[in-house]
Short mmCIF file of the C-alpha atoms (twelve columns), coordinates in Angstrom:
data_MODEL
# 
_entry.id   MODEL 
# 
loop_
_atom_site.group_PDB 
_atom_site.id 
_atom_site.type_symbol 
_atom_site.label_atom_id 
_atom_site.label_alt_id 
_atom_site.label_comp_id 
_atom_site.label_asym_id 
_atom_site.label_seq_id 
_atom_site.Cartn_x 
_atom_site.Cartn_y 
_atom_site.Cartn_z 
_atom_site.pdbx_PDB_model_num 
ATOM 1   C CA . MET A 1   -135.528 -98.248  74.513 1 
ATOM 2   C CA . GLU A 2   -136.309 -95.143  76.567 1 
ATOM 3   C CA . HIS A 3   -133.522 -95.653  79.073 1 
ATOM 4   C CA . LEU A 4   -130.983 -95.697  76.234 1 
ATOM 5   C CA . THR A 5   -132.244 -92.509  74.618 1 
ATOM 6   C CA . GLU A 6   -132.834 -90.519  77.797 1 
ATOM 7   C CA . ALA A 7   -129.815 -91.495  79.897 1 
ATOM 8   C CA . SER A 8   -126.270 -90.242  79.418 1 
ATOM 9   C CA . GLU A 9   -124.759 -93.600  80.340 1 
ATOM 10  C CA . TYR A 10  -125.810 -97.209  79.961 1 
ATOM 11  C CA . TYR A 11  -124.440 -100.394 81.511 1 
ATOM 12  C CA . THR A 12  -125.795 -103.864 80.850 1 
ATOM 13  C CA . PRO A 13  -127.681 -105.007 83.959 1 
ATOM 14  C CA . GLU A 14  -126.794 -108.288 85.597 1 
ATOM 15  C CA . HIS A 15  -128.884 -111.177 84.294 1 
ATOM 16  C CA . ARG A 16  -128.752 -114.957 84.104 1 
ATOM 17  C CA . LEU A 17  -128.175 -116.694 80.787 1 
ATOM 18  C CA . SER A 18  -129.959 -119.784 79.575 1 
ATOM 19  C CA . LEU A 19  -127.822 -122.888 79.127 1 
ATOM 20  C CA . LEU A 20  -128.060 -122.659 75.322 1 
ATOM 21  C CA . ASN A 21  -127.098 -118.961 75.243 1 
ATOM 22  C CA . SER A 22  -124.198 -119.607 77.567 1 
ATOM 23  C CA . CYS A 23  -122.853 -122.643 75.696 1 
ATOM 24  C CA . CYS A 24  -123.453 -121.482 72.110 1 
ATOM 25  C CA . PRO A 25  -123.309 -117.666 72.053 1 
ATOM 26  C CA . SER A 26  -122.264 -117.354 68.403 1 
ATOM 27  C CA . LEU A 27  -124.893 -119.793 67.138 1 
ATOM 28  C CA . VAL A 28  -127.707 -118.176 69.124 1 
ATOM 29  C CA . PHE A 29  -126.690 -114.629 68.237 1 
ATOM 30  C CA . HIS A 30  -126.351 -115.181 64.490 1 
ATOM 31  C CA . ALA A 31  -129.643 -117.063 64.378 1 
ATOM 32  C CA . ARG A 32  -131.269 -113.959 65.853 1 
ATOM 33  C CA . MET A 33  -129.348 -111.754 63.448 1 
ATOM 34  C CA . LEU A 34  -130.814 -113.641 60.511 1 
ATOM 35  C CA . ASP A 35  -134.281 -112.757 61.755 1 
ATOM 36  C CA . ILE A 36  -133.264 -109.108 62.196 1 
ATOM 37  C CA . TYR A 37  -131.882 -109.117 58.618 1 
ATOM 38  C CA . ARG A 38  -135.089 -110.707 57.338 1 
ATOM 39  C CA . GLN A 39  -137.332 -108.193 59.055 1 
ATOM 40  C CA . GLY A 40  -135.261 -105.207 57.908 1 
ATOM 41  C CA . TRP A 41  -135.215 -106.489 54.339 1 
ATOM 42  C CA . TRP A 42  -138.992 -106.940 54.358 1 
ATOM 43  C CA . TRP A 43  -139.541 -103.373 55.558 1 
ATOM 44  C CA . ALA A 44  -137.037 -102.034 52.994 1 
ATOM 45  C CA . LEU A 45  -138.706 -104.054 50.216 1 
ATOM 46  C CA . ARG A 46  -142.039 -102.429 51.093 1 
ATOM 47  C CA . GLY A 47  -140.417 -98.983  51.136 1 
ATOM 48  C CA . VAL A 48  -141.158 -98.347  54.814 1 
ATOM 49  C CA . TYR A 49  -137.714 -98.874  56.371 1 
ATOM 50  C CA . ASP A 50  -137.561 -95.524  58.149 1 
ATOM 51  C CA . GLY A 51  -135.579 -94.230  61.114 1 
ATOM 52  C CA . ALA A 52  -137.872 -95.869  63.655 1 
ATOM 53  C CA . HIS A 53  -137.421 -99.288  62.015 1 
ATOM 54  C CA . TRP A 54  -133.656 -98.730  61.878 1 
ATOM 55  C CA . VAL A 55  -133.483 -97.905  65.581 1 
ATOM 56  C CA . HIS A 56  -135.731 -100.857 66.418 1 
ATOM 57  C CA . GLY A 57  -133.468 -103.280 64.545 1 
ATOM 58  C CA . SER A 58  -130.344 -101.728 66.044 1 
ATOM 59  C CA . LEU A 59  -131.700 -102.126 69.556 1 
ATOM 60  C CA . ARG A 60  -132.596 -105.757 68.788 1 
ATOM 61  C CA . VAL A 61  -128.934 -106.359 67.882 1 
ATOM 62  C CA . LEU A 62  -127.781 -104.846 71.173 1 
ATOM 63  C CA . ARG A 63  -130.282 -106.982 73.106 1 
ATOM 64  C CA . ALA A 64  -129.275 -110.107 71.169 1 
ATOM 65  C CA . LEU A 65  -125.649 -109.538 72.139 1 
ATOM 66  C CA . GLU A 66  -126.602 -108.999 75.780 1 
ATOM 67  C CA . SER A 67  -128.711 -112.169 75.724 1 
ATOM 68  C CA . VAL A 68  -125.588 -114.247 75.043 1 
ATOM 69  C CA . GLY A 69  -123.523 -112.550 77.734 1 
ATOM 70  C CA . VAL A 70  -121.937 -109.523 76.053 1 
ATOM 71  C CA . ARG A 71  -121.767 -106.589 78.480 1 
ATOM 72  C CA . PHE A 72  -122.082 -102.976 77.302 1 
ATOM 73  C CA . SER A 73  -120.589 -99.873  78.894 1 
ATOM 74  C CA . ILE A 74  -121.711 -96.704  77.098 1 
ATOM 75  C CA . GLU A 75  -120.546 -93.295  78.309 1 
ATOM 76  C CA . ASN A 76  -121.445 -89.654  77.769 1 
ATOM 77  C CA . MET A 77  -124.362 -89.999  75.345 1 
ATOM 78  C CA . GLY A 78  -125.681 -86.765  76.832 1 
ATOM 79  C CA . VAL A 79  -123.262 -84.717  74.705 1 
ATOM 80  C CA . ILE A 80  -125.411 -85.521  71.668 1 
ATOM 81  C CA . ASP A 81  -128.341 -83.639  73.178 1 
ATOM 82  C CA . ARG A 82  -126.237 -80.551  73.746 1 
ATOM 83  C CA . ILE A 83  -125.328 -80.109  70.076 1 
ATOM 84  C CA . ASP A 84  -127.339 -77.478  68.246 1 
ATOM 85  C CA . GLY A 85  -127.876 -78.894  64.759 1 
ATOM 86  C CA . PRO A 86  -126.087 -81.727  62.945 1 
ATOM 87  C CA . ALA A 87  -122.543 -82.948  63.601 1 
ATOM 88  C CA . VAL A 88  -119.904 -85.315  62.248 1 
ATOM 89  C CA . PHE A 89  -119.278 -88.290  64.532 1 
ATOM 90  C CA . ILE A 90  -115.727 -89.598  64.035 1 
ATOM 91  C CA . SER A 91  -114.990 -93.073  65.356 1 
ATOM 92  C CA . ASN A 92  -112.447 -95.835  65.218 1 
ATOM 93  C CA . HIS A 93  -113.728 -98.966  63.456 1 
ATOM 94  C CA . MET A 94  -113.042 -102.254 65.224 1 
ATOM 95  C CA . SER A 95  -115.818 -104.636 64.160 1 
ATOM 96  C CA . THR A 96  -119.243 -105.072 62.590 1 
ATOM 97  C CA . LEU A 97  -120.843 -104.372 65.955 1 
ATOM 98  C CA . GLU A 98  -120.675 -100.577 65.862 1 
ATOM 99  C CA . THR A 99  -122.404 -100.292 62.495 1 
ATOM 100 C CA . PHE A 100 -125.388 -102.131 63.956 1 
ATOM 101 C CA . VAL A 101 -125.465 -100.641 67.463 1 
ATOM 102 C CA . LEU A 102 -124.632 -96.939  66.960 1 
ATOM 103 C CA . PRO A 103 -127.991 -96.169  65.283 1 
ATOM 104 C CA . CYS A 104 -130.002 -96.970  68.426 1 
ATOM 105 C CA . LEU A 105 -127.654 -94.789  70.503 1 
ATOM 106 C CA . ILE A 106 -127.471 -91.730  68.240 1 
ATOM 107 C CA . HIS A 107 -130.401 -91.657  65.825 1 
ATOM 108 C CA . PRO A 108 -133.176 -91.130  68.417 1 
ATOM 109 C CA . ARG A 109 -131.295 -88.037  69.600 1 
ATOM 110 C CA . LYS A 110 -129.881 -86.810  66.293 1 
ATOM 111 C CA . LYS A 111 -130.695 -88.258  62.863 1 
ATOM 112 C CA . ILE A 112 -127.662 -89.823  61.209 1 
ATOM 113 C CA . THR A 113 -126.383 -91.594  58.152 1 
ATOM 114 C CA . PHE A 114 -123.138 -93.475  57.491 1 
ATOM 115 C CA . ILE A 115 -120.354 -93.426  54.930 1 
ATOM 116 C CA . VAL A 116 -120.245 -96.953  53.472 1 
ATOM 117 C CA . LYS A 117 -118.481 -98.929  50.757 1 
ATOM 118 C CA . GLU A 118 -120.389 -99.112  47.471 1 
ATOM 119 C CA . ASP A 119 -120.009 -102.897 47.492 1 
ATOM 120 C CA . LEU A 120 -122.229 -103.148 50.578 1 
ATOM 121 C CA . LEU A 121 -125.164 -101.791 48.590 1 
ATOM 122 C CA . LYS A 122 -124.864 -104.782 46.260 1 
ATOM 123 C CA . PHE A 123 -125.159 -107.394 49.019 1 
ATOM 124 C CA . PRO A 124 -128.256 -109.583 48.788 1 
ATOM 125 C CA . PHE A 125 -130.945 -108.524 51.299 1 
ATOM 126 C CA . PHE A 126 -128.544 -106.419 53.396 1 
ATOM 127 C CA . GLY A 127 -127.788 -104.004 50.537 1 
ATOM 128 C CA . ARG A 128 -131.414 -102.985 50.211 1 
ATOM 129 C CA . VAL A 129 -131.600 -102.280 53.938 1 
ATOM 130 C CA . ILE A 130 -128.454 -100.115 53.875 1 
ATOM 131 C CA . GLY A 131 -129.627 -98.242  50.795 1 
ATOM 132 C CA . ALA A 132 -132.909 -97.364  52.466 1 
ATOM 133 C CA . ARG A 133 -131.051 -95.175  54.972 1 
ATOM 134 C CA . GLN A 134 -129.498 -92.939  52.272 1 
ATOM 135 C CA . PRO A 135 -125.827 -93.592  53.063 1 
ATOM 136 C CA . ILE A 136 -122.883 -91.877  51.404 1 
ATOM 137 C CA . ALA A 137 -121.334 -94.586  49.218 1 
ATOM 138 C CA . VAL A 138 -117.638 -94.573  48.239 1 
ATOM 139 C CA . GLY A 139 -115.729 -96.933  45.965 1 
ATOM 140 C CA . ARG A 140 -112.500 -97.158  47.985 1 
ATOM 141 C CA . LYS A 141 -110.492 -97.352  44.733 1 
ATOM 142 C CA . ASP A 142 -109.841 -93.677  43.988 1 
ATOM 143 C CA . PRO A 143 -109.128 -91.684  47.189 1 
ATOM 144 C CA . ARG A 144 -109.568 -88.334  45.433 1 
ATOM 145 C CA . GLN A 145 -112.949 -89.312  44.030 1 
ATOM 146 C CA . ASP A 146 -114.009 -90.671  47.428 1 
ATOM 147 C CA . LEU A 147 -113.026 -87.380  49.065 1 
ATOM 148 C CA . ARG A 148 -115.110 -85.416  46.554 1 
ATOM 149 C CA . VAL A 149 -118.105 -87.690  47.136 1 
ATOM 150 C CA . VAL A 150 -117.836 -87.446  50.914 1 
ATOM 151 C CA . LEU A 151 -117.425 -83.675  50.904 1 
ATOM 152 C CA . ASP A 152 -120.220 -83.050  48.382 1 
ATOM 153 C CA . GLU A 153 -122.797 -85.595  49.565 1 
ATOM 154 C CA . GLY A 154 -121.796 -85.281  53.215 1 
ATOM 155 C CA . SER A 155 -122.253 -81.512  53.109 1 
ATOM 156 C CA . SER A 156 -125.662 -82.007  51.500 1 
ATOM 157 C CA . ARG A 157 -126.749 -84.370  54.283 1 
ATOM 158 C CA . LEU A 158 -125.473 -82.040  56.984 1 
ATOM 159 C CA . LEU A 159 -127.133 -78.978  55.468 1 
ATOM 160 C CA . SER A 160 -130.409 -80.912  55.444 1 
ATOM 161 C CA . GLY A 161 -130.012 -81.502  59.191 1 
ATOM 162 C CA . ARG A 162 -128.743 -85.094  59.124 1 
ATOM 163 C CA . SER A 163 -125.528 -85.925  60.989 1 
ATOM 164 C CA . VAL A 164 -122.851 -88.174  59.488 1 
ATOM 165 C CA . VAL A 165 -120.917 -91.029  61.099 1 
ATOM 166 C CA . VAL A 166 -117.395 -91.411  59.719 1 
ATOM 167 C CA . PHE A 167 -114.945 -94.285  60.206 1 
ATOM 168 C CA . PRO A 168 -111.679 -92.790  58.881 1 
ATOM 169 C CA . GLN A 169 -109.853 -96.131  58.983 1 
ATOM 170 C CA . THR A 170 -109.909 -97.804  55.572 1 
ATOM 171 C CA . THR A 171 -111.084 -101.075 57.088 1 
ATOM 172 C CA . ARG A 172 -112.092 -102.643 60.387 1 
ATOM 173 C CA . SER A 173 -109.109 -103.313 62.622 1 
ATOM 174 C CA . GLN A 174 -108.497 -104.586 66.127 1 
ATOM 175 C CA . ASP A 175 -105.572 -102.165 66.368 1 
ATOM 176 C CA . PHE A 176 -105.832 -98.385  66.297 1 
ATOM 177 C CA . LEU A 177 -103.096 -96.898  64.100 1 
ATOM 178 C CA . PRO A 178 -103.130 -93.075  64.007 1 
ATOM 179 C CA . GLU A 179 -101.185 -93.002  60.736 1 
ATOM 180 C CA . LYS A 180 -104.064 -94.851  59.045 1 
ATOM 181 C CA . PHE A 181 -106.735 -92.633  60.590 1 
ATOM 182 C CA . ASN A 182 -107.348 -90.013  57.914 1 
ATOM 183 C CA . SER A 183 -108.786 -86.538  58.430 1 
ATOM 184 C CA . ILE A 184 -111.795 -86.854  56.114 1 
ATOM 185 C CA . GLY A 185 -114.262 -86.427  58.987 1 
ATOM 186 C CA . VAL A 186 -112.720 -83.162  60.151 1 
ATOM 187 C CA . LYS A 187 -112.551 -81.881  56.558 1 
ATOM 188 C CA . LEU A 188 -116.239 -82.627  56.076 1 
ATOM 189 C CA . ALA A 189 -117.187 -80.907  59.338 1 
ATOM 190 C CA . GLY A 190 -115.077 -77.882  58.447 1 
ATOM 191 C CA . ARG A 191 -116.640 -77.559  55.023 1 
ATOM 192 C CA . ALA A 192 -120.177 -77.744  56.434 1 
ATOM 193 C CA . SER A 193 -119.353 -75.614  59.508 1 
ATOM 194 C CA . VAL A 194 -120.598 -78.229  61.975 1 
ATOM 195 C CA . PRO A 195 -118.869 -79.650  65.074 1 
ATOM 196 C CA . VAL A 196 -117.065 -82.971  65.267 1 
ATOM 197 C CA . VAL A 197 -117.790 -85.488  68.018 1 
ATOM 198 C CA . PRO A 198 -115.082 -88.083  68.717 1 
ATOM 199 C CA . VAL A 199 -116.319 -91.597  69.449 1 
ATOM 200 C CA . ALA A 200 -114.044 -94.225  70.978 1 
ATOM 201 C CA . LEU A 201 -115.086 -97.839  70.969 1 
ATOM 202 C CA . ARG A 202 -113.841 -101.282 71.805 1 
ATOM 203 C CA . THR A 203 -116.036 -103.864 70.107 1 
ATOM 204 C CA . ASP A 204 -113.859 -106.944 69.646 1 
ATOM 205 C CA . ALA A 205 -116.575 -109.034 71.318 1 
ATOM 206 C CA . TRP A 206 -117.777 -109.564 67.732 1 
ATOM 207 C CA . ALA A 207 -114.748 -110.971 65.944 1 
ATOM 208 C CA . PRO A 208 -114.381 -111.083 62.138 1 
ATOM 209 C CA . GLY A 209 -115.339 -114.343 60.465 1 
ATOM 210 C CA . LYS A 210 -112.844 -116.443 58.530 1 
ATOM 211 C CA . VAL A 211 -115.188 -117.011 55.587 1 
ATOM 212 C CA . VAL A 212 -117.706 -114.159 55.908 1 
ATOM 213 C CA . LYS A 213 -116.395 -111.221 57.909 1 
ATOM 214 C CA . ASP A 214 -119.791 -110.199 59.278 1 
ATOM 215 C CA . PHE A 215 -120.542 -113.672 60.672 1 
ATOM 216 C CA . GLY A 216 -117.596 -114.019 63.023 1 
ATOM 217 C CA . PRO A 217 -117.648 -115.569 66.492 1 
ATOM 218 C CA . ILE A 218 -119.032 -113.775 69.538 1 
ATOM 219 C CA . HIS A 219 -116.774 -113.511 72.618 1 
ATOM 220 C CA . PRO A 220 -118.982 -112.651 75.627 1 
ATOM 221 C CA . GLU A 221 -115.963 -112.436 77.905 1 
ATOM 222 C CA . LYS A 222 -114.891 -109.254 76.107 1 
ATOM 223 C CA . PRO A 223 -116.919 -106.228 77.262 1 
ATOM 224 C CA . VAL A 224 -118.045 -103.619 74.756 1 
ATOM 225 C CA . HIS A 225 -117.048 -100.040 75.499 1 
ATOM 226 C CA . ILE A 226 -118.389 -96.967  73.690 1 
ATOM 227 C CA . SER A 227 -117.602 -93.408  74.762 1 
ATOM 228 C CA . PHE A 228 -118.620 -90.085  73.224 1 
ATOM 229 C CA . GLY A 229 -116.235 -87.153  73.506 1 
ATOM 230 C CA . GLU A 230 -117.042 -83.464  73.773 1 
ATOM 231 C CA . PRO A 231 -118.041 -81.659  70.538 1 
ATOM 232 C CA . MET A 232 -115.381 -79.493  68.909 1 
ATOM 233 C CA . ALA A 233 -115.699 -76.686  66.375 1 
ATOM 234 C CA . VAL A 234 -113.294 -77.059  63.460 1 
ATOM 235 C CA . GLU A 235 -110.848 -74.197  63.173 1 
ATOM 236 C CA . GLY A 236 -108.646 -73.445  60.171 1 
ATOM 237 C CA . GLY A 237 -107.586 -76.650  58.451 1 
ATOM 238 C CA . GLY A 238 -108.778 -78.733  61.400 1 
ATOM 239 C CA . ARG A 239 -105.384 -80.196  62.254 1 
ATOM 240 C CA . ASP A 240 -105.752 -79.558  65.993 1 
ATOM 241 C CA . GLN A 241 -109.223 -81.105  66.054 1 
ATOM 242 C CA . HIS A 242 -108.025 -84.164  64.105 1 
ATOM 243 C CA . GLU A 243 -105.220 -84.693  66.612 1 
ATOM 244 C CA . ALA A 244 -107.669 -84.203  69.487 1 
ATOM 245 C CA . VAL A 245 -109.944 -86.927  68.075 1 
ATOM 246 C CA . ILE A 246 -106.994 -89.310  67.832 1 
ATOM 247 C CA . LYS A 247 -105.871 -88.460  71.365 1 
ATOM 248 C CA . PHE A 248 -109.366 -89.089  72.737 1 
ATOM 249 C CA . ILE A 249 -109.667 -92.486  71.051 1 
ATOM 250 C CA . GLN A 250 -106.153 -93.558  72.030 1 
ATOM 251 C CA . GLY A 251 -106.709 -92.475  75.617 1 
ATOM 252 C CA . LYS A 252 -109.954 -94.412  75.950 1 
ATOM 253 C CA . LEU A 253 -108.525 -97.561  74.386 1 
ATOM 254 C CA . GLU A 254 -105.550 -97.453  76.741 1 
ATOM 255 C CA . GLU A 255 -107.885 -96.879  79.696 1 
ATOM 256 C CA . TRP A 256 -110.047 -99.890  78.765 1 
ATOM 257 C CA . VAL A 257 -107.089 -102.165 78.123 1 
ATOM 258 C CA . LYS A 258 -105.626 -101.230 81.493 1 
ATOM 259 C CA . LYS A 259 -108.956 -101.851 83.184 1 
ATOM 260 C CA . GLU A 260 -110.024 -105.037 81.388 1 
ATOM 261 C CA . GLY A 261 -106.750 -106.437 80.073 1 
# 
């Protein structure tokens, strides 16, 4: 884990896959995920699912993906270390992958929590694990109420020294549509007087499932890209910073598509 938390960049090293991992990546990965779920649930049930356990499980997910051939390219993690105090990390939301992997990249450097849907807290096993990390839960039915919850509870987390990860898109999407990327993250950062950090990611290696979204197929041929942008102080209403976040994410996605196809 040390080379992920101490380095500014990380690239999956070359390694050979077993025949089973190569032929059945989705089956092997989700079998390992079930064990990660089980272990996290057991810790949460005992009331000991702390930040160290969260990071440990997150890193296990990253390693499980690498074990079936998924390659990671993670850039500019060093910006996290240069931030004095908490921040709001604003990211596009492409798949389930980022919710599992971002904790092992950010939390060892700066303690975080997520904004999640209330329904996730009701999931068997998984809901208890999520709840143990004190997320900010929104209903996604009343936008005004959700905004109040995010601003009030988010500000409380930030004032206590815990950073917040925000996915402004209403749902996971393979496409990045600026018009559906709301400014809630910038508003939260402005209210709490903390910087925003844009995060661009391409995580379609973990596709959505047809029956259960979180258990979709794994596509090892699609590399995972994650890039952290430079922190920005929110000025005025934050319009310029919101547009800068969008520009950063769009630019990175276009760069990766051009490079990888």
